[in-house]
C-alpha positions as CSV (number, residue, x, y, z in Angstrom):
1,M,44.5,-85.5,44.8
2,G,46.6,-82.4,45.2
3,H,48.4,-80.4,42.6
4,D,51.7,-82.4,43.1
5,G,50.0,-85.7,42.5
6,H,49.9,-86.8,46.1
7,G,46.6,-87.5,47.7
8,T,45.5,-85.1,50.4
9,K,42.9,-85.6,53.1
10,K,40.3,-82.9,53.5
11,T,38.2,-82.3,56.6
12,S,34.5,-82.1,56.3
13,S,34.5,-78.3,57.0
14,E,36.9,-77.7,54.1
15,S,34.9,-79.7,51.6
16,N,31.6,-78.1,52.4
17,A,32.8,-74.5,52.4
18,T,30.7,-72.3,50.0
19,L,30.5,-68.6,49.2
20,S,27.6,-66.8,50.7
21,Y,26.6,-63.2,50.5
22,T,24.4,-61.5,53.0
23,T,21.1,-60.0,51.8
24,K,20.6,-56.4,52.7
25,V,16.9,-55.4,52.5
26,S,16.0,-51.8,52.5
27,E,12.6,-50.1,52.4
28,S,12.1,-47.7,49.5
29,N,9.7,-44.7,49.6
30,N,6.8,-46.7,48.1
31,G,7.0,-49.5,50.7
32,R,8.6,-52.2,48.4
33,S,11.8,-53.9,49.6
34,A,14.8,-54.2,47.3
35,R,17.7,-56.5,47.6
36,S,21.1,-55.0,47.2
37,Y,23.1,-58.2,46.9
38,L,22.5,-61.7,45.6
39,T,22.4,-64.6,48.0
40,S,24.3,-67.8,47.7
41,E,21.1,-69.6,46.6
42,D,20.8,-67.2,43.7
43,Q,24.4,-68.0,42.8
44,V,23.9,-71.8,43.0
45,A,20.7,-71.6,40.9
46,G,22.5,-69.6,38.2
47,N,20.3,-66.6,38.7
48,G,23.2,-64.2,39.1
49,L,26.8,-63.4,38.5
50,S,29.7,-64.1,40.7
51,E,30.0,-60.5,41.8
52,P,27.5,-58.8,44.1
53,I,25.1,-56.5,42.4
54,E,24.1,-53.1,43.8
55,E,20.7,-51.6,43.1
56,H,20.3,-47.8,43.4
57,V,17.0,-46.5,44.7
58,V,16.0,-43.2,43.3
59,T,14.5,-40.9,45.9
60,Q,12.2,-38.0,45.2
61,Q,13.7,-34.7,46.1
62,K,11.8,-32.5,48.5
63,R,10.2,-29.4,47.0
64,A,12.0,-26.2,48.0
65,A,12.3,-22.6,47.1
66,M,15.0,-21.5,44.6
67,I,16.5,-19.0,47.1
68,H,16.8,-19.0,50.9
69,D,14.9,-16.7,53.1
70,F,18.0,-15.3,54.8
71,C,19.5,-14.3,51.5
72,F,17.0,-11.4,51.4
73,G,16.1,-11.4,55.1
74,I,19.5,-10.3,56.4
75,P,19.8,-7.3,54.0
76,F,16.2,-6.4,54.7
77,G,16.8,-6.4,58.4
78,G,19.9,-4.4,58.0
79,L,18.1,-1.9,55.8
80,V,15.3,-1.4,58.4
81,L,17.8,-1.1,61.3
82,S,20.1,1.4,59.5
83,G,17.1,3.3,58.2
84,G,15.9,3.7,61.8
85,L,19.3,4.9,62.9
86,V,19.7,7.4,60.0
87,G,16.1,8.6,60.5
88,F,16.8,9.3,64.1
89,I,20.0,11.2,63.3
90,F,18.2,13.5,60.9
91,S,14.8,13.9,62.8
92,R,15.8,13.3,66.4
93,N,12.5,11.4,66.8
94,P,12.9,8.5,69.2
95,T,9.9,6.7,67.7
96,I,11.8,6.3,64.4
97,L,14.8,4.9,66.3
98,S,12.8,2.5,68.4
99,T,10.8,1.3,65.4
100,G,14.0,0.8,63.3
101,V,15.9,-0.9,66.1
102,L,13.0,-3.1,67.2
103,F,11.9,-4.3,63.7
104,G,15.3,-4.3,62.1
105,G,17.0,-6.1,65.0
106,A,14.2,-8.7,65.2
107,L,14.4,-9.3,61.4
108,L,18.2,-9.6,61.6
109,A,18.0,-12.0,64.6
110,L,15.4,-14.2,62.9
111,S,17.3,-14.2,59.6
112,T,20.6,-15.2,61.1
113,T,19.0,-17.8,63.3
114,S,17.3,-19.2,60.2
115,L,20.7,-19.4,58.6
116,K,22.2,-21.2,61.6
117,V,19.4,-23.7,61.8
118,W,19.5,-24.3,58.0
119,R,23.2,-25.1,58.2
120,Q,22.4,-27.8,60.8
121,G,19.9,-29.3,58.3
122,K,16.8,-28.6,60.3
123,S,13.6,-26.8,59.3
124,S,13.7,-23.0,59.6
125,L,10.0,-22.6,58.9
126,P,9.2,-20.8,62.2
127,F,11.8,-18.2,61.5
128,I,10.5,-17.6,58.0
129,L,7.0,-17.2,59.4
130,G,8.3,-14.8,62.0
131,Q,10.0,-12.7,59.4
132,A,6.8,-12.7,57.4
133,V,4.8,-11.5,60.4
134,L,7.3,-8.6,60.9
135,S,7.0,-7.7,57.2
136,V,3.2,-7.5,57.6
137,A,3.6,-5.2,60.7
138,L,6.1,-3.0,58.8
139,L,3.8,-2.9,55.8
140,W,0.8,-1.9,57.9
141,K,2.7,0.8,59.8
142,N,4.4,2.3,56.8
143,F,1.2,2.2,54.7
144,Q,-0.7,4.1,57.4
145,T,2.1,6.7,57.6
146,Y,2.2,7.0,53.8
147,S,-1.6,7.5,53.7
148,L,-1.3,10.4,56.1
149,T,1.8,12.1,54.8
150,K,1.9,11.1,51.1
151,K,5.7,11.0,51.3
152,L,7.3,8.6,48.9
153,F,10.6,8.5,50.8
154,P,11.0,6.9,53.4
155,T,7.5,5.7,54.2
156,G,6.4,4.8,50.7
157,F,9.7,3.1,50.0
158,Y,9.5,1.0,53.2
159,A,5.9,0.1,52.5
160,F,6.9,-1.1,49.0
161,I,10.0,-3.1,50.3
162,S,7.9,-4.6,53.1
163,F,5.3,-5.7,50.6
164,A,7.9,-7.2,48.3
165,M,9.5,-9.1,51.3
166,L,6.0,-10.4,52.3
167,C,5.6,-11.8,48.8
168,F,9.0,-13.3,49.0
169,Y,8.4,-15.0,52.3
170,S,5.0,-16.3,51.0
171,Y,6.8,-17.8,48.0
172,V,9.4,-19.5,50.3
173,V,6.7,-21.0,52.5
174,I,4.4,-22.1,49.7
175,S,7.2,-23.7,47.7
176,G,8.3,-25.9,50.7
177,G,10.9,-23.9,52.6
178,N,14.6,-23.5,52.1
179,P,16.5,-25.9,49.9
180,P,18.7,-28.3,51.9
181,P,22.4,-27.6,52.3
182,K,24.5,-29.0,49.5
183,K,26.4,-31.4,51.7
184,L,23.1,-32.9,53.0
185,K,21.6,-32.8,49.5
186,S,24.4,-34.8,48.0
187,S,24.3,-37.4,50.8
188,T,20.6,-38.1,50.4
189,V,20.7,-38.2,46.6
190,A,23.8,-40.5,46.2
191,P,24.1,-42.8,49.2
192,S,27.6,-44.2,49.8
193,Y,28.1,-47.9,50.2
């Protein structure tokens, strides 16, 4: 009977209509599957509520350094490049110019490329390792020059800065690389439904 008291005829498809929810199964990090919604069988058996239930899977965050390699790499490359230019102006020695331009330009190129690759969400480990190798070469060259001349500035200063940067690059590599960009970090931590 209908609401107005008159009898109504129902077709078989109308009388057998039931609510059903699809089951979305996702794999978590440890291999177990988790249901994100209840099925119609769970509803009929009384195992759930009338609303779909979402389960949030907590993902482990990737280990990363506290600071990016290019935060110190770009200023370091600029310092080496400008030091080579200034050294050439005062001494007129083309070796100083070529060393400064070669090493400083390479450090700047690797650092800015690392920044661009990092913004895309990709690994910049090869560029970090390249900067570390250049720091070792600069440390070796400036330490040899300091051993011969015993001048604190500029060779002793550059040897110290190169050693500090080598330690920094080692820290970044050992700790797991650059942290992910914030927009990618937020999308992996809190997935949107």
